[in-house]
Phi, psi and omega in degrees: 000319180298322179295324179293320179295317179296318179296319178297319178296322179294316179294320180296317178296321179294321180291328176295315178296317180297318178294323177296320179294318178296319180295318178295317179296319179297314178298320179298316180295317180296314180295322178296317178299318178297317179295318178294322177296319178296315177298321178298316180295319180296311181296319178296319177297319178295321179294318179296317178298318179294322179295317179296318179294321179296320179295321179292324178291324176296321178296317179294321178296323178295319178296317179294323178295320176296320180295320177297318178299319178294319178294322177296319178296318177297318179298314181295322180290325178285326182292335177285340183261004182281126175212184184294321180296321178295320179294322176296322180291335178274357175103007177280149181233159174284141180259157174278127183279121177236121179264141177248108181288150178279144176268150180287144179275352177089007179282131178085000179248156176276140181176216181295328182278346183082193179282130177251121180259139176257143181277143178277144176287139178278350182285000000 
């Protein structure tokens, strides 16, 4: 009888350990599922926010493209009307043309450097 009680205690202790392992594994699975669900909600929220932001940026880009088109049209219409009288009315004046001649560097001339010979290309 005593052997049966000892054997029963061993089986009972083994089943307690076995139940603890199952309980720990179950808790680990539940917590992992909860963490993954939380990450899913966070990532999904970020994607929705990015889609909404992209749509608003596309709308703004469309508005800016229309504005650029209007400015180009205004530029083309104004560029056809530019003449000398318009520039005088805006305050522009004719300038006196002064040319500045280049001075020689002295290459190939006799002087302080002497005669400078240039090599001919063999090509």
